[in-house]
C-alpha positions in Angstrom: 0.0 0.0 0.0 1.2 3.5 -0.9 0.7 6.4 1.4 -2.4 8.2 0.1 -1.8 11.5 -1.7 -4.4 14.3 -1.4 -4.8 17.2 -3.8 -3.5 20.3 -1.9 -3.7 23.5 -3.9 -2.5 22.0 -7.2 -0.1 19.4 -5.7 -0.6 15.8 -4.8 0.7 15.6 -1.2 1.2 12.5 1.0 -1.1 12.3 4.0 2.1 12.1 6.1 4.4 15.1 6.0 7.9 15.1 7.4 8.6 17.7 10.1 11.9 19.3 10.9 12.1 20.6 14.5 14.7 17.9 15.4 17.0 19.0 12.6 17.4 22.4 14.3 17.6 20.9 17.8 14.1 21.8 18.9 13.2 18.8 21.0 10.5 20.5 23.1 11.9 18.3 25.9 15.2 19.2 27.5 18.3 21.3 26.6 20.3 18.1 26.7 18.1 16.5 24.0 18.2 19.7 22.0 22.0 19.4 22.0 22.0 15.7 21.1 19.8 16.4 18.1 22.1 19.1 16.9 25.1 16.9 17.3 23.4 14.0 15.4 21.9 16.0 12.6 24.8 17.0 10.4 24.0 18.5 7.0 24.4 15.0 5.4 22.3 13.3 8.1 19.4 15.7 7.4 19.7 15.1 3.7 19.8 11.3 4.3 16.6 11.7 6.3 15.0 13.5 3.4 16.1 10.7 1.1 14.6 8.2 3.4 11.3 10.0 3.5 11.1 10.2 -0.3 11.9 6.5 -0.6 9.2 5.7 1.9 6.5 7.5 0.0 6.5 10.8 1.8 6.6 13.6 -0.8 6.3 16.7 1.4 8.2 18.2 4.2 8.1 21.2 6.5 11.2 23.2 7.0 11.9 26.5 8.6 13.2 29.3 6.4 16.3 30.3 8.2 19.6 30.8 6.3 21.0 27.5 7.5 18.1 25.4 6.3 17.7 27.4 3.0 21.4 26.8 2.3 21.0 23.1 3.0 18.0 22.9 0.7 20.1 24.5 -2.0 22.7 21.8 -1.6 20.0 19.1 -1.7 18.6 20.6 -4.9 22.0 21.0 -6.6 22.8 17.3 -5.8 19.7 16.2 -7.6 18.3 14.4 -4.6 15.0 16.3 -4.4 12.7 14.4 -6.8 9.0 15.1 -6.2 9.5 16.7 -2.8 7.3 19.6 -1.8 8.6 22.2 0.6 6.1 23.6 3.2 8.1 26.7 4.1 7.8 27.9 7.7 8.6 31.6 8.4 11.4 32.1 10.8 10.4 34.4 13.7 13.9 35.6 14.5 13.9 37.8 11.4 13.1 41.4 12.3 11.6 41.9 8.8 8.8 39.5 7.9 9.1 40.7 4.3 12.8 39.9 4.2 12.1 36.4 5.4 9.5 36.0 2.7 12.1 37.2 0.1 14.5 34.6 1.4 11.9 31.9 0.9 10.7 33.0 -2.6 14.2 33.6 -3.9 15.4 30.1 -2.8 16.8 27.9 -5.5 14.7 25.1 -4.0 11.2 26.7 -4.5 8.5 26.2 -1.9 5.2 24.7 -2.7 3.4 26.5 0.2 4.3 29.0 2.9 2.9 29.3 6.4 3.3 31.7 9.3 5.2 30.3 12.4 2.7 29.2 15.1 4.5 30.6 18.1 4.9 34.0 16.4 1.2 34.1 15.4 0.2 33.2 19.0 2.4 35.8 20.5 1.1 38.6 18.3 -2.5 37.7 18.9 -2.0 37.4 22.7 -0.4 40.9 22.6 -3.5 42.3 20.8 -1.6 42.7 17.5 -4.1 41.1 15.2 -3.6 43.9 12.7 0.1 42.9 12.3 -0.9 39.3 11.7 -3.3 40.3 9.0 -0.7 42.6 7.4 1.8 39.7 7.3 -0.9 37.3 5.9 -1.3 39.8 3.1 2.5 39.8 2.5 2.3 36.0 2.2 -0.6 36.2 -0.1 1.2 38.6 -2.3 4.0 36.0 -2.9 1.5 34.1 -5.1 2.0 30.9 -3.1 -0.8 29.0 -1.2 -0.4 30.2 2.3 -1.5 29.3 5.8 -1.0 29.9 9.5 0.0 27.7 12.4 -1.2 28.0 16.0 -1.1 26.1 19.2 -4.4 27.5 20.4 -7.7 26.2 19.1 -9.5 29.5 19.6 -7.1 31.2 17.2 -7.8 28.7 14.5 -11.5 29.1 15.1 -11.2 32.9 15.0 -9.3 32.8 11.7 -12.1 30.6 10.2 -14.9 32.7 11.6 -13.4 35.9 10.3 -12.5 34.4 7.0 -8.9 35.4 7.0 -7.3 35.3 3.6 -5.4 32.0 4.0 -5.7 28.6 2.5 -4.9 26.1 5.2 -4.1 25.7 8.9 -1.4 24.0 10.8 -2.9 22.9 14.1 -0.8 21.9 17.1 -2.3 19.1 19.2 -0.8 20.7 22.4 -1.4 24.3 23.5 2.1 25.3 24.3 1.5 29.1 24.1 -1.8 29.6 25.9 -0.5 29.1 29.5 1.8 32.0 29.7 4.6 30.5 27.7 6.0 32.6 24.8 6.0 30.7 21.6 9.2 32.0 20.0 12.1 29.6 19.7 15.0 30.5 21.9 17.8 29.0 24.0 16.1 26.8 26.5 12.9 27.5 24.6 11.2 24.3 25.8 11.4 25.3 29.5 8.0 26.1 30.9 6.1 24.3 28.2 3.2 22.2 29.5 2.0 19.2 27.5 -1.6 18.7 28.7 -2.9 15.4 27.4 -6.4 16.8 27.3 -5.4 19.3 24.6 -5.6 17.1 21.5 -9.3 16.6 21.8 -9.9 20.3 22.0 -7.8 21.0 18.9 -9.5 18.2 17.0 -12.9 19.6 17.7 -11.8 22.8 15.9 -10.1 20.8 13.1 -13.3 18.9 12.3 -15.4 22.1 12.3 -13.3 24.3 10.0 -13.8 24.0 6.3 -10.2 24.7 5.3 -7.8 21.8 5.2 -5.7 21.2 8.3 -2.2 19.8 9.0 -2.1 18.3 12.5 1.3 18.5 14.2 2.9 17.5 17.4 0.5 14.5 17.3 3.1 12.4 19.2 3.6 15.1 21.8 7.2 15.9 20.7 8.3 12.4 21.6 6.1 11.9 24.6 3.7 9.6 22.9 6.1 7.4 20.9 8.1 5.6 23.6 7.3 2.3 21.9 5.5 1.1 18.8 2.1 0.5 20.4 2.1 3.9 21.9 3.0 5.5 18.6 0.3 3.6 16.8 -2.3 4.6 19.4 -1.4 8.3 19.1 -1.3 8.2 15.3 -4.6 6.3 15.2 -6.2 9.0 17.4 -5.0 11.7 15.0 -6.2 10.0 11.9 -9.6 9.3 13.4 -10.1 12.8 14.8 -9.2 15.0 11.8 -11.0 15.4 8.5 -10.6 12.7 5.8 -8.5 14.9 3.6 -6.4 16.5 6.4 -2.7 15.7 7.0 -0.4 14.7 9.8 3.1 16.2 10.2 5.7 14.3 12.2 9.3 15.2 12.9 11.8 12.4 13.5 15.0 11.7 15.4 16.8 8.9 13.5 19.7 8.3 15.9 18.3 5.3 17.7 15.9 3.8 15.1 14.4 4.5 11.8 11.4 6.6 12.8 10.6 7.5 9.2 10.1 3.8 8.3 8.1 3.1 11.5 5.8 6.0 11.1 5.1 5.1 7.5 4.4 1.4 8.4 2.1 2.4 11.2 0.1 4.8 9.1 -0.4 2.2 6.4 -1.5 -0.3 9.1 -4.1 2.1 10.4 -5.4 3.1 7.0 -5.7 -0.6 6.0 -7.6 -1.3 9.2 -10.1 1.5 8.3 -10.6 0.0 4.8 -11.2 -3.6 6.0 
């Protein structure tokens, strides 16, 4: 069985999308694990993971648009290793100029297929009462000509965007509300400190995902490693996600390949779940 591909704004995208937080050392667990991820994920190791994903039937990946990752994407493109691989470009909140970051994305040799606004950045702006800035930045994304979306950790922000008909095409919906309990959502040194993973959160986000009409990409469905300690736990978490999002929605999962082939395992488990649903 092949991973199902779903039409997503002119592209056929695999239901499972590869995440990238571990590539940049964002474990959302401990500073020690952040460091271990950065030590493991050399440039070549990241590219090998992209190869593995493509060979496993994943044809789309999320990647933040900082200079390091854009440079790495250029290498990957120049080496001819990106076959039918769609880049879901995430804005990088450390850029002072949002427009400059968009220019970095759109001028990349490895062209994006889609662009979305970083969830922590969106949440911070909205919590600070700066919705007007969010809407201005959404217009900047729209003006690039690419399909564009927003991410958020807070269900009410996704619901608000839908109710107010913001000019976006899709949502990235975090299963855990990491910004709504007083924790800033910008990535920083020791950025995971103070984050609370409340295991009642996924149901709340899924209620919104099922209500909104726009397509959704569910992320942190494994709780940033907290729900994949073994294969059965991984399968239970992935099954919950598949059964609680819309039929044509997607799941996005980052991987840490140091100890086992998580790409292979995630693909195998997804296929098992989808087969069970068909039988």
